C-alpha positions in Angstrom: 1.1 -178.5 -159.3 -0.8 -178.6 -156.0 -0.3 -175.4 -153.8 0.5 -176.0 -150.1 -1.0 -172.7 -149.0 -3.3 -172.5 -145.9 -7.1 -173.2 -146.5 -9.6 -170.5 -145.9 -13.4 -170.4 -145.1 -15.2 -171.9 -148.1 -18.8 -171.0 -147.7 -19.2 -169.6 -151.3 -20.4 -172.1 -153.9 -19.8 -171.2 -157.6 -22.6 -171.2 -160.0 -20.7 -172.4 -163.0 -21.1 -176.1 -164.2 -18.6 -178.8 -163.3 -16.4 -177.6 -166.3 -16.9 -174.6 -168.5 -14.8 -172.4 -170.8 -15.1 -168.6 -170.7 -13.0 -165.5 -171.7 -13.7 -163.6 -168.6 -11.9 -164.0 -165.3 -13.8 -165.6 -162.4 -15.8 -163.2 -160.2 -14.8 -162.9 -156.5 -16.9 -162.9 -153.7 -16.6 -159.8 -151.3 -14.6 -161.9 -148.8 -12.3 -162.9 -151.4 -11.8 -159.5 -152.8 -11.0 -158.2 -149.1 -8.5 -161.1 -148.5 -6.6 -160.3 -151.8 -6.7 -156.7 -151.1 -5.3 -156.9 -147.7 -2.4 -159.2 -148.8 0.2 -156.5 -149.6 3.3 -157.6 -147.8 5.9 -159.2 -149.9 8.6 -161.8 -149.2 11.8 -159.9 -148.6 14.3 -159.4 -151.5 16.8 -161.6 -149.8 14.5 -164.5 -149.4 13.2 -164.0 -153.1 16.8 -164.2 -154.3 17.5 -167.3 -152.2 14.2 -169.0 -153.6 15.4 -168.4 -157.2 18.9 -169.8 -156.2 17.5 -172.9 -154.9 14.7 -173.3 -157.2 16.2 -176.4 -158.8 17.1 -178.0 -155.3 13.6 -177.3 -154.2 11.9 -179.2 -157.1 14.6 -182.1 -156.7 13.5 -182.4 -153.1 9.8 -182.3 -154.1 10.4 -185.5 -156.5 12.6 -187.0 -153.7 9.7 -186.8 -151.2 6.8 -187.7 -153.8 8.8 -189.9 -156.3 6.3 -190.9 -158.9 3.1 -190.9 -156.7 2.1 -187.3 -156.6 0.6 -186.6 -160.0 -2.0 -188.7 -161.9 -1.3 -189.8 -165.3 -2.7 -187.4 -167.6 -4.9 -189.4 -170.0 -7.1 -186.2 -170.5 -4.4 -184.7 -172.6 -5.6 -186.0 -176.0 -9.3 -185.4 -174.8 -8.7 -181.7 -173.8 -6.5 -180.9 -176.6 -8.3 -182.9 -179.4 -6.1 -181.6 -182.2 -2.9 -183.2 -180.5 -3.4 -186.3 -182.6 -4.0 -184.1 -185.8 -1.0 -182.0 -185.9 0.7 -184.0 -188.6 1.3 -182.3 -191.9 0.7 -185.6 -193.8 -0.9 -189.0 -193.0 1.7 -191.5 -191.6 4.1 -188.7 -190.5 5.7 -189.5 -187.3 4.7 -186.6 -184.9 7.6 -185.0 -183.1 6.6 -183.6 -179.6 8.4 -181.7 -176.8 7.1 -181.8 -173.5 8.7 -178.9 -171.6 8.7 -179.7 -167.9 7.9 -183.3 -168.2 8.0 -184.2 -164.4 8.0 -188.0 -164.0 6.3 -188.7 -167.2 2.8 -188.5 -166.3 1.8 -186.9 -169.8 4.3 -188.6 -172.1 3.7 -192.3 -171.1 0.0 -192.3 -171.8 0.8 -190.5 -175.3 3.4 -193.2 -176.2 0.8 -195.8 -175.3 -1.9 -194.2 -177.4 0.1 -193.1 -180.4 2.8 -195.5 -181.8 3.8 -193.2 -184.4 5.3 -190.4 -182.2 8.7 -189.3 -181.0 8.8 -187.3 -177.8 11.5 -185.1 -176.4 11.0 -184.6 -172.7 12.8 -182.2 -170.5 12.6 -181.0 -166.9 14.3 -178.7 -164.5 14.8 -181.5 -162.0 17.5 -184.1 -162.6 15.7 -186.5 -160.4 12.5 -186.3 -162.1 14.3 -187.0 -165.5 15.8 -190.1 -164.0 12.4 -191.2 -163.0 11.3 -191.0 -166.7 14.4 -192.9 -167.8 13.5 -195.7 -165.3 10.0 -196.1 -166.4 9.4 -199.5 -168.1 7.8 -197.8 -171.1 10.9 -195.5 -171.8 12.5 -196.4 -175.0 15.3 -194.3 -176.6 13.9 -195.0 -180.2 10.7 -193.2 -179.2 11.7 -190.7 -176.6 14.7 -188.6 -175.4 14.5 -187.3 -171.8 17.1 -184.8 -170.6 17.6 -182.3 -167.8 17.2 -178.6 -169.0 16.6 -175.3 -167.3 14.5 -173.5 -169.9 15.3 -170.1 -168.6 19.1 -170.5 -169.4 20.0 -173.8 -170.9 19.8 -174.2 -174.8 17.3 -176.6 -176.0 19.3 -176.8 -179.2 21.7 -178.9 -177.5 19.4 -181.8 -177.8 16.7 -180.7 -180.4 17.4 -179.3 -183.9 15.9 -176.0 -185.0 12.6 -176.1 -186.4 11.9 -179.9 -186.0 9.2 -179.9 -183.3 5.6 -180.3 -184.5 3.9 -179.9 -181.0 5.1 -178.5 -177.6 3.3 -178.9 -174.5 3.6 -176.6 -171.4 1.3 -178.3 -168.8 1.5 -176.7 -165.2 5.1 -175.6 -166.0 5.4 -171.9 -166.8 3.7 -171.1 -163.5 6.7 -172.4 -161.7 9.2 -170.1 -163.4 9.9 -166.4 -162.3 7.8 -164.1 -164.3 11.0 -162.3 -165.4 12.3 -165.4 -167.1 9.0 -166.8 -168.7 9.7 -164.8 -171.9 13.1 -166.5 -172.4 11.5 -170.0 -171.8 9.1 -169.3 -174.6 11.6 -168.0 -177.1 13.5 -171.2 -176.6 10.5 -173.3 -177.5 9.7 -171.0 -180.5 13.2 -171.8 -182.0 12.8 -175.6 -182.1 9.2 -175.6 -183.4 8.8 -175.9 -187.1 6.9 -173.0 -188.8 3.2 -173.9 -188.1 4.0 -175.8 -185.1 1.6 -175.6 -182.0 2.1 -175.0 -178.2 -0.6 -176.5 -176.0 -0.8 -174.7 -172.7 -2.5 -175.5 -169.5 -1.7 -173.8 -166.1 -3.2 -171.9 -163.1 -5.6 -169.3 -163.9 -6.3 -166.0 -162.1 -8.2 -166.5 -158.9 -7.9 -170.1 -158.8 -8.6 -171.7 -155.4 -5.0 -172.4 -155.0 -4.3 -168.7 -155.2 -6.8 -167.8 -152.5 -5.5 -170.4 -150.0 -2.2 -168.6 -149.5 -1.9 -166.7 -146.2 -0.3 -163.5 -145.7 3.8 -163.9 -146.0 3.7 -166.1 -149.1 3.3 -163.4 -151.7 6.5 -162.8 -153.9 4.6 -160.3 -156.4 1.4 -159.6 -158.3 -0.2 -163.1 -158.7 2.9 -164.9 -157.8 3.4 -166.9 -154.6 5.7 -169.4 -152.7 4.5 -172.7 -151.1 5.8 -174.1 -147.9 8.3 -176.3 -149.7 9.9 -173.4 -151.5 8.4 -174.1 -154.9 6.7 -171.2 -156.5 3.3 -170.6 -158.4 2.2 -167.9 -160.7 -1.6 -167.6 -161.6 -2.3 -166.1 -165.3 -4.7 -163.9 -166.6 -5.5 -164.3 -170.4 -4.1 -161.1 -171.2 -0.8 -161.6 -169.5 -0.4 -164.9 -171.0 -1.3 -163.8 -174.5 1.2 -160.9 -174.1 4.1 -163.3 -173.2 3.5 -165.4 -176.3 2.9 -162.7 -178.6 6.1 -161.0 -177.5 7.9 -164.4 -178.1 6.6 -164.5 -181.7 3.7 -166.7 -181.5 0.1 -166.3 -182.9 -2.8 -166.8 -180.3 -5.3 -169.5 -181.6 -7.3 -170.2 -178.4 -6.9 -168.8 -174.9 -9.7 -169.6 -172.5 -10.4 -170.0 -168.8 -11.6 -173.4 -167.8 -13.8 -173.3 -164.6 -14.2 -176.2 -162.7 -15.7 -177.4 -159.4 -13.7 -179.7 -157.2 -15.5 -181.6 -154.3 -13.7 -182.6 -151.4 -15.9 -185.2 -149.9 -13.8 -185.8 -146.8 -14.2 -182.3 -145.9 -17.5 -181.5 -147.5 -16.2 -178.7 -149.4 -16.8 -177.6 -152.9 -14.1 -175.2 -154.2 -13.6 -173.3 -157.5 -10.7 -174.3 -159.8 -9.5 -171.9 -162.4 -7.3 -173.0 -165.3 -6.1 -171.3 -168.3 -6.1 -173.5 -171.5 -4.6 -172.0 -174.6 -3.3 -172.8 -177.9 -0.5 -170.9 -179.7 1.2 -171.2 -183.1 4.5 -170.3 -184.6 3.5 -168.4 -187.7 3.7 -170.4 -190.8 5.8 -167.9 -192.7 8.2 -167.1 -189.8 
């Protein structure tokens, strides 16, 4: 999800290829190290509590402003996670997928178009986003069930039976949740996954350009920031993410940084993007 922090000077040109996967975090320039080191003032406890209280409202307003136009359809999902189509236990099995944090359906509808033998549970924090999903011409209750859910407190089992999901996706979702509540969200997903079920994860990585754009006054905690619209974003290290999933009972299969250069032709800038792309499994004998 696009951060709305202010931009900083971008003279640095990263040396990695257009996209590469690595296990070490991106190296910072001296200027970037100084900027992050000097950013020590945190948003007040009162304002942080208000941001937590208003979290759903702020995401609902985000979708009110942007409707279905902000994010592009994620046709890259099956390309990046090449096993997504191969998670069936047997040939001809209907794949059951949960997209936690479905937004307006940019991931689920390309999947429904590409794979006819799939059923998708799609939930989101924002009631408005869920309504956009249900109004999409491709939405069909025989192949998809969309519902509003706060992963940090609502029970997924109200809509999904325990141990029935083959694959869950968390794509730019966990970063929007307060770090203190991330564990609860993963434990919920663990319960509805079948033994051997997989979680595909992609989100902001440590030292991503979006993290470096925030000016002083937007920091909520370590690697945790608030945007101008009140939505929040966390930037993950491999170690932090692996710890979260392992504490929720998962096994780590893949956990890598994806380094990519994004070119802003209008401004003539080349900026380093850092994402974390990972795969976790509920143990077969759990």
